[in-house]
C-alpha positions in Angstrom: -17.8 24.4 52.8 -19.0 21.4 51.3 -16.2 19.9 48.9 -17.8 17.4 46.9 -15.5 14.5 48.3 -16.1 12.3 50.7 -14.3 12.7 54.3 -11.6 10.3 55.2 -11.3 10.9 59.3 -9.4 7.3 59.2 -6.9 8.0 56.6 -5.9 11.3 57.7 -2.6 12.2 59.7 -4.1 14.7 62.1 -1.3 16.9 64.6 -3.4 14.9 67.5 -1.5 11.7 65.8 1.7 13.0 67.0 3.8 12.4 69.3 5.8 16.2 69.6 7.1 16.7 72.9 10.3 15.9 74.5 8.8 14.8 78.2 6.5 11.9 75.5 9.6 11.3 73.7 10.9 10.0 77.6 8.1 8.5 78.8 7.8 5.8 75.6 11.7 5.3 75.8 11.5 5.1 79.3 8.3 3.1 80.0 7.4 1.5 76.5 8.1 -2.0 75.3 10.5 -2.3 72.0 11.4 -4.5 69.2 14.2 -4.0 66.6 14.8 -5.3 63.2 18.1 -4.2 61.1 16.5 -1.1 59.8 14.4 0.6 62.4 13.2 -0.2 66.3 9.7 0.5 67.2 8.8 1.7 70.7 5.4 1.2 72.0 3.7 2.8 74.7 0.2 1.9 75.0 -2.6 4.2 77.1 -6.0 5.2 76.4 -5.2 7.8 73.6 -5.8 6.8 69.7 -2.0 5.5 67.8 0.2 8.6 67.8 3.6 8.2 66.0 6.7 9.4 66.7 10.3 9.8 64.6 13.4 9.7 65.0 15.9 9.8 62.0 19.8 11.5 62.6 22.1 12.3 61.1 23.5 8.9 61.6 21.1 7.0 59.6 22.0 9.6 56.5 24.2 12.7 56.2 21.3 14.3 53.0 18.1 15.4 55.1 16.3 14.8 51.4 17.0 11.0 52.8 16.1 11.3 56.3 13.3 13.4 55.0 12.0 10.1 52.3 12.3 7.9 55.6 9.9 9.7 57.3 7.2 10.1 54.5 7.1 6.6 53.8 7.1 5.4 57.5 4.7 8.1 58.0 2.0 7.9 55.6 2.1 3.7 56.1 1.6 4.5 59.9 -1.5 7.0 59.0 -2.9 3.8 56.7 -3.0 1.4 59.6 -3.7 4.1 62.4 -7.1 2.8 62.3 -6.2 -0.7 63.4 -3.9 -0.3 65.6 -3.8 0.0 69.3 -4.4 3.2 71.0 -0.9 3.9 72.3 2.1 6.1 71.5 4.8 4.9 68.6 8.2 6.1 68.5 10.2 5.0 65.5 14.1 5.5 65.7 15.3 4.4 62.0 19.0 3.1 62.0 21.6 3.4 59.2 20.2 0.5 56.6 16.8 2.4 56.3 18.7 5.0 54.2 18.9 2.2 51.4 16.1 0.8 51.5 13.0 1.0 49.5 9.2 2.2 50.4 8.0 -1.0 50.7 11.2 -2.2 53.0 10.5 0.5 55.0 7.2 -0.5 55.3 7.9 -3.9 55.6 10.3 -3.7 58.3 7.7 -1.1 60.5 5.2 -4.5 59.9 7.5 -6.8 61.6 8.2 -5.1 64.4 4.6 -4.5 64.8 4.5 -8.5 64.8 7.4 -8.8 67.5 5.0 -6.5 69.7 2.4 -8.8 69.1 0.1 -6.1 67.5 -2.7 -6.7 65.7 -2.0 -9.4 63.2 -4.0 -7.6 60.7 -1.8 -4.9 60.4 1.0 -7.1 60.5 0.3 -9.3 58.0 2.8 -12.2 58.0 3.0 -15.2 55.3 0.7 -17.8 57.0 -2.8 -18.1 56.2 -5.5 -17.0 58.2 -6.4 -21.0 60.4 -9.0 -22.8 58.4 -11.8 -24.6 60.4 -10.7 -28.5 61.4 -12.4 -30.7 58.7 -15.6 -32.5 58.8 -16.1 -36.1 59.2 -15.5 -38.0 56.0 -18.7 -40.3 55.0 -18.2 -44.4 55.0 -19.4 -46.2 52.4 -22.2 -47.8 54.8 -23.2 -44.1 55.7 -21.4 -43.7 58.9 -18.9 -41.4 60.2 -16.1 -41.2 61.4 -13.1 -39.2 63.2 -10.9 -37.5 60.8 -7.2 -38.8 60.7 -5.0 -37.2 62.9 
């Protein structure tokens, strides 16, 4: 059935994009790499499958389910938008207590920061530095000759 709208396959969050089983969580925690900041810890285990996300937001973060669900919703949405650009593997985010007080953009920023620390694609972990520019071309002298650029 056609719905008349274009399919946004890369922007979806299908069941196959989730880390769901306990053995998979255990494998990521046991063998994966980890980057942490005060808001969250990101565990990553590379494999040949597309990027998948698992979330762990315990009652230690906040006793109210509405707060825990907001954290998961924001992180899931940011992952969903970034998924196509991420390397394949399992990503597990463990939220920490400061996540309960963090705004949506702060949670997304903490996720990008953790990606940057794991040396994952800079396009996702967009930092504050501009992209490198090519070296300047030699400046011409008044006589038309060129000289090397000053160091």
